C-alpha positions as CSV (number, residue, x, y, z in Angstrom):
1,M,-54.2,-64.3,-1.6
2,T,-57.8,-64.8,-2.6
3,D,-60.8,-64.8,-0.3
4,S,-60.9,-68.6,-0.4
5,Q,-57.4,-68.9,1.1
6,P,-57.2,-68.8,4.9
7,K,-55.8,-65.7,6.6
8,R,-53.5,-68.0,8.7
9,I,-52.0,-71.4,7.8
10,K,-50.7,-74.2,10.0
11,A,-47.1,-75.4,10.2
12,K,-47.6,-78.2,7.6
13,A,-48.8,-75.7,4.9
14,A,-46.0,-73.3,5.8
15,A,-43.5,-76.2,5.5
16,E,-44.8,-77.0,2.0
17,M,-44.4,-73.4,1.0
18,L,-40.8,-73.3,2.3
19,G,-39.9,-76.8,1.1
20,V,-38.9,-78.0,4.6
21,T,-40.4,-80.2,7.3
22,P,-43.1,-79.0,9.7
23,R,-40.6,-79.5,12.5
24,T,-38.1,-77.2,10.9
25,V,-40.8,-74.6,10.4
26,Q,-41.7,-74.9,14.2
27,A,-38.0,-74.6,15.1
28,L,-37.5,-71.5,12.9
29,A,-40.7,-69.9,14.3
30,G,-39.6,-70.6,17.9
31,K,-36.3,-68.7,17.1
32,G,-38.2,-65.8,15.6
33,A,-36.7,-66.5,12.2
34,L,-40.0,-66.6,10.3
35,P,-42.1,-63.5,9.9
36,G,-45.9,-63.8,10.5
37,A,-45.5,-66.7,13.0
38,A,-47.7,-66.8,16.0
39,K,-48.4,-69.6,18.5
40,I,-52.1,-69.8,19.1
41,G,-53.6,-72.4,21.4
42,G,-50.3,-74.3,21.4
43,L,-50.1,-74.5,17.6
44,W,-47.9,-72.5,15.3
45,T,-49.8,-70.5,12.7
46,F,-48.4,-68.3,9.9
47,D,-49.4,-65.4,7.7
48,P,-49.0,-66.7,4.1
49,K,-48.5,-63.2,2.7
50,K,-45.6,-62.6,5.0
51,L,-44.1,-66.1,4.2
52,T,-44.4,-65.4,0.5
53,K,-42.6,-62.0,1.0
54,F,-40.0,-63.8,3.2
55,I,-39.3,-66.3,0.4
56,A,-39.0,-63.5,-2.2
57,D,-36.6,-61.6,0.0
58,K,-34.4,-64.7,0.5
59,E,-34.4,-65.3,-3.2
60,A,-33.3,-61.7,-3.9
61,E,-30.6,-62.0,-1.2
62,I,-29.2,-65.2,-2.8
63,A,-29.2,-63.6,-6.2
64,A,-27.4,-60.5,-5.0
65,R,-24.8,-62.7,-3.2
66,A,-24.3,-64.8,-6.3
67,E,-23.8,-61.7,-8.4
68,W,-21.2,-60.4,-6.0
69,E,-19.3,-63.7,-5.9
70,L,-19.3,-63.9,-9.7
71,R,-17.4,-60.6,-10.0
72,P,-13.7,-61.1,-10.9
73,P,-11.2,-60.4,-8.2
74,A,-9.4,-57.0,-8.4
75,W,-6.2,-58.5,-9.7
76,K,-8.0,-59.7,-12.8
77,T,-9.5,-56.4,-13.7
78,S,-7.9,-54.1,-16.2
79,H,-7.6,-51.2,-13.8
80,F,-5.5,-53.1,-11.2
81,Q,-1.9,-52.1,-11.1
82,P,0.7,-54.3,-9.3
83,R,3.1,-52.5,-7.0
84,S,6.0,-51.0,-8.9
85,S,8.5,-51.5,-6.0
86,P,8.9,-54.5,-3.7
87,T,7.1,-54.4,-0.4
88,K,9.0,-53.8,2.8
89,S,8.7,-57.5,3.8
90,A,10.1,-58.5,0.4
91,Q,13.0,-56.1,1.0
92,S,13.6,-57.5,4.5
93,F,13.5,-61.1,3.0
94,D,16.1,-60.1,0.4
95,R,18.3,-58.5,3.1
96,A,18.1,-61.6,5.2
97,M,19.0,-63.9,2.3
98,E,22.1,-61.7,1.5
99,I,23.2,-62.0,5.2
100,L,22.9,-65.8,4.9
101,R,24.9,-65.9,1.7
102,N,27.7,-64.0,3.4
103,G,28.0,-66.7,6.1
104,G,25.9,-64.7,8.6
105,K,28.1,-61.6,8.3
106,W,26.5,-58.2,7.7
107,S,27.6,-56.3,4.7
108,R,26.7,-53.0,3.1
109,E,24.9,-55.0,0.4
110,S,22.5,-56.3,3.0
111,G,21.8,-52.8,4.2
112,R,23.9,-53.0,7.4
113,E,27.4,-52.4,8.4
114,K,29.8,-55.3,9.1
115,G,29.6,-56.9,12.4
116,P,26.9,-57.5,14.9
117,R,25.1,-54.6,16.5
């Protein structure tokens, strides 16, 4: 900021910096979401240095999030190893299917002795 720039700016100038409407700037300021905001004499004023830093921080946050989201999922990486044995739920499913194939009767193949418990 140079000496010719004001130390505080109004909502309209802040809105132009942020690319939103003055009403949005006022609403964000009222929620405490904009740094350097102060209501003076019923008008919202803003510290342009703090708004510039706020914009830079948001840009960095978005870039970091995009970098994270662009990473391949674990199953696509070379170090991922699928399970060598079926999970317990898969084994339970296979057991239930065997029981159904036997007409609802329990057998040793299904992991249980014949007859209901």
